[in-house]
N, C-alpha and C positions, 0 to 999 in steps of 0.2 A: 610149708613146705617151698623150697625156692623155684619149682616147676608151677608152682598156682600163682606165683607173680607174672604182672605184665610184662615181659619179656622182648625187646625189637630187636630185628636184625641190624648187625653195622657191616657193611662191605670191607671185605680184606680179611676177613675169618672170623668177624661177627660184626652185628651194630645192634646193637642192644640197649634196653631201653635202661636196665642195670643189668650189672655186670658179676656174677657171684664171682668169690672170691674163699682163698684158705679160710682165713678170720672171719667169714661173715660177712665182711665189710664188699661197697658196691662202686662202680665208677658210676657218677651218674649220668642217665645219656645223653644230659648235655655237655656233658663235661668234653671237649672235642681232646683236649691233650689226652688226656689218662686212658680215650680209647684207643687213639694211634700210637701213643707207646705203646700201649700194651698189643695192640695188633700188629706191629713190626716186630715182636716176640717170636713170632709163628712166620712172618712171610719171607723168609730166608729157604727156613725147612721146607715149604709149601711149592716154592720157584725151583728149588733143586728137584723136586718128585718126593713122596711119599710110597714104598716097597707096596702093591697091592691096591694103592687106594688111588695115587695120581701122575701120571706121568712128569718128568722132568719141563719145567717152563725158559729153561734156559741153556740151550736156542731152540726158538719156537722156527716152526719150518712152515713155507707157504710154498706148495706147490707150482702153480700157478696163477697170475693176476694181471688184469688187462685196464686200463685208465686212461685218462685224457686230461688233457694240461692246457688252458686257456690264460694266454698273457697278451702278445696282440695279435698272432693267430694262434692255430690249435696244435696240439702236439698229442699224438697219440702213443701209448705204446703196451708191453707187456712184459713181463717179468716171471722167470722160470725159477725151481728150482733156488729160492729164496731161503736166506735165514735171518734170524733177528736175533742176536745175541748181547746180553749184558745186561740181563732182566736182575738179575742177582744184586749189578749194582742198587737197585731202586728200592725205596724205603717211601713207607707212608707218610706225607705233612700235612696232611689235613683230613681229621672224617668228618661230617653232620651228617647227621638223621632227624628224617622228621616224622613222629609218632604218627602225627594226624591222618597224613595221609599214603605212610608204609612207604619213602622214597628216601634215597640217598643220594648223597654227593660226598667224591674223594678225590684226593691229588698223591703220586706218585711223585717223586723227585729224582731222576736217574742220572746216576754220571758219568754214564756215556753209553749210548747204546749204536751198536752198526750193524746197520742192515748191507747186505752181500747177495747179489742177484745177477742172473745172465738175462740181456735185458734186449727186446728189439722195439725199435722208436722210430717215428716217421713224421714228420712236423717242424714246428717254432717255437724255441724258447725265446723268448723277446727276441731282438733281431736277428739269432741266428738260424743256422738249417740244422735240424738232425735227422739224418739217413742211415741207421747201420746197426748192428747189433755187438753185443760183445759183454765184459764184466764190469762191476759196477762195484763200489763201496762206498759206505753213506755213513760218517761219524757225527754221531749227535752228544753236545755235552754238555751237563747240567739241561737235561732235558725235562720237560712234567706232563704225565699225564693223566687226563681228566676224566673221571667217570661218574654217571648219574644216570636212575632209573626208579624200577620198584625191587621191592623185596616182596618174597613169601618166607612161612613155615610151615612144618606138616609135623606130627609124630610119627616117629620110625617105628613101625611093624617091629623090629629087631630089638629094639630095646628100652620104647616105650617112651624116648624122652624127646623134646624140641628139636630137629634140626632145620636148618635155613637155606634157602631157598633164591639164587640172582633171578628172577623173572624177566627184567627189560635191562638193557646197559645204550648206555649213549657216550659216546667218547670225543675226546676234546685234545688238544695237544699246542704244546708251547714250547719256543728254544729259547731258554735264557742262555745260552754259553755257546759257544763256536761251534761252526757246520763246517765239518770239512768233508770234501771229493776226492777219491781217488780213482779216476775213468783207466781201465787198463786195456783201454782196445778204441780201433778208431773210433768214430760218430758218422761219420759219413765218407763213403767212396772217394769222393776228390778229397787229397789230404790238406789241401788249402783250406779247406771250407770246414773239413777236421779240426785241423791245427785252431783256428780262429774258435769254433764252437766249445772245445774242450779251455780255451784259455777264458773262453767269457764264464762257461762255469764253473772254473775256478776261481773266479772275480764273483761270482754271484751263486754261492754254495746255496742260499737260501730259498732259491726258486728250487731246487730240488726236492728240498725240505717240505717246501708248501707243494710240490706236486707229490710227493710220497705218502701226504697226509693221509687224504682219501683217494683210492681204497685199500690202498698197500698198509697202513700201517694199521689203518681202521681192521682190518682183516686180521693181524699179527695178535691185535688187543681183543679179538672174537675168541680167538684159541684161546689165551689166556684166560680171560672170563671164563670158558667154558671150564677151563682144570682148575678155577677158583670155586666155580659152584658146584664141580662133582667132590669137593676136599668139603664143602660145607655142607653138603648133604650126605657126606659119608659121614662124618664127625659129629657128636653131641654136644648141642650149645656151648654146655656149661665147662666144655675140655677144651675150649679155644682162649678167647684172650681175657683177664683180669683184671683189677686193680693192683694184684701183687706183680703182675710180671711187670706193670708201669713203672712202680715203684722202684722194684730189683733195675729196670736198665738207669732211670732218673742216679740211682748212689753206687751201680757200677761206672756210668759216666764220669760222675764226681769225681771218685775214688782215681780215676785215672788221671781226671787233668791236675787231681793234689798230686798226683805221683805216689800214692800211699795206696795201702790195702786197709778196709776199715777195721782193722784191730785194736786199734785202739780209740778212744772216744775223742773224735777230731771235729763234729759235728753237733751243734746245739740246733734244736728244732723247738721252739716254746710256742706250745700250742698246736699241736697239728688238726684239731680239731676232727671232724668225723666226716660225710659225703658229701659236706657242702664245701664249696671254693671256700675256707680260713683264712686268717689275715697271715701276712709273711711281717712278722714284726720283730725277729731276733735270731739270725742265722752269723753263729758263729765257727771259725775254724781257724787252726793251731797251722797258717803256712803264710811266709810272708808275700809267696811267690805264685801265689793262687792266681789265676783267670778270674776273678771277681763276677765281672759280669756273666760268664756263663755259668759258675758256681751258683750264683743267685736265683737265673733263668732255669737251673735244673731243681733250684732247693722250693723253690718256688710254686711248679711241678707237682714235688711230693708233697707239697702241705695241700695246698689246695685238691689233690685227690686221692690222697690216701688221710687215713687215722688212725694207725699204730703208735700208739706214745711206747708203747713196749718195745719196740723194735731197739734190738741192741745197737743198729747203725744208726739210733737216731739221740743222742748224746746231748749235755753242755757241757760246754768248755769256755771258750773264754768271750770278748767281745767284741771283736774283731770286726768281722760281716754287719753287726747290730749297729753298729758305730756309724762304720761308712754307708748302713743305709741308710741312717735317721738324717747324717749331715747332708748326704745328699737331698731325701724327700724336703730338709728346712731350707734349704737353698731352693728347690722347684716349688714350694708354696710360697716363699720371699718371692720370687719372680713373678708368678701369678698373680699376688697381690698388687705388684708394682705398675704389672698390665694394663689391673682393673680400675687403678689409680688415674694412672695415664690417659684411660680409653683407650689403649694402645691394642689391638689387634699382635700379642705377641705371644700367646699361652701355648699356640705350636712351637715356638723358640724354646720355650721353657720346658716342655715334655721332650725333646729332640738333645738337648744341653745335659739336663739332672736326670730325668726317668724315661728312657730309653727304652726299659725292661717294662713299662708299663707297670710297676709298683705301687707307684705312690698315690695316684687318685686313679681308680677303677670301679666302677659298678660292681665289678666281680670279686674285688676281694674285700668290700666292705670295710676297709682298715682306713681309708681318709676318703672322707665322701663332700669333704666340700674344701673351699680353698684358704681357712681361717687360721691365723698362725694358734689361737688359744684353742682354737679346738683340736688342733695339732696335739697340742700341750697336754691337754684332756686326753686324749686317746693314749697318749705315751707313760701315762700316769696310771690311768683305768684302762689295760687293753680288753678286746672281750675277754672273755673265760669260758673254758669246753668244761665241759660234763656231759654225765652220762644221756640225757635227755635233753637237753638243750643247750646251747649257748647265746651270751649276748652278742650284738649286734649295732652297730653303730649304721643306722640304716638310716638313710636322710635324704632330703635335707632334714625336713621332720621328724628328729625319731622320739618327741616326747611322748607319755602316754598320761603326763599327770594335766589335773585340770588349768593350771596356770599356764605349762606349754603345750598342750595338746592343739594340732592345728591350728598353730597359731603363729607369727612371725618371732614370737620370743627366744626361739630355740636359735635363730638365726640373730638377736640383735642381743639378746642378753645373757651379762656375764656370769647370772644367778643360773641361769637354764645351761649354760656351757657347761660348768662348772660341777653340777648337780647329780646326783643316781638317777632324777625323775626324767632326766633328756637321752634315758635308754631304753630297748625294747627287746622284748626277751620274745625270741623266736622259737617257734617250735621245732623240733629236729625233722618232721617230716613236712615241714612246708618249705614253699618256694618263692619264687620274688613274683609269688601274684596278689592283688586285690585284699584277699582274704585273709594273706597274713601279715598285713598293714596295723 
């Protein structure tokens, strides 16, 4: 049964060791992309509020807050009747959970947040004096909210299912876009000083953003996390996010960038694997104007996180993306070999130029684990195969399980080893990349 499995909490509607799906497939708890995309499926619904469960988180209201900012001197301020709007523009960009110590780390990216306050302030920001009160709007574009802390779990008496709770949360903030300030009143009784201060703040809005982080934004986030915790406590864990949500989101995005619906077979994904992050080898799309990089990124997502080979949206068609991917990876490998021969530290240049999607050679994908052209050709001719119980993976750099090749350098240099079936390892489906699986 699902509820007998070890499961863990994921911040943002669930942090789970494994996430149940309609097809009994799960997101691996280390699969950050699957968990992130799955959580986004329910985020907006939670932010807009659920009747009888949790109130809306957009806007958030802060009745009163006091703080101070130290630059060259000290500014003390108080805000009243504050609102933070724009939370519905936020989305999860990163999830990571740590089963060992029951902790989590996550990040939101918000397109635009707007803080509107009545303020009273006295002191200095940089060289200018502030001594006044009035109304101020602070707009934060492309703003990152960071959360980390501890989670807990309990069995609900109502439904006898696991529910989750946020035990602790710490906050971080990072501006990535433009910060805009709109001061609607004088900030000093002396008009000359007020005009000077307003002009200075218009030129240095980031100073106000820094002043607003603690405690103003922190207090808003406490309200948001309280709402999120209320949602988690009220909802069984298995009703939150799953890998099916993740796949549907990715396919929906790909459908939009292709400008078509998936009524006809326009995608080919060969060997979608199981719960492992499995190889992206052939991705085929019938559209000459498609944004290839975006498509590959999302198709890589699907392959890594889902294993439903019978999904009607996953079909074979032509070799457009397959050929494009192989061509790019061949150039990437050739570039790295040249760098290695010259003893020139240019490998990062190769990756940026030919493999910016990090597809050709990563430990996660296990489809190109060495920078040898012969190995690449071998993999292309003998791709890892998926079956019900296990898949064959190029796990390296020493793949071999034969007496001739095992634990030796022969698989690094011998053409015979590189081109033989002996240089493959069978990895059980319940294995991860631990020493016991080697």
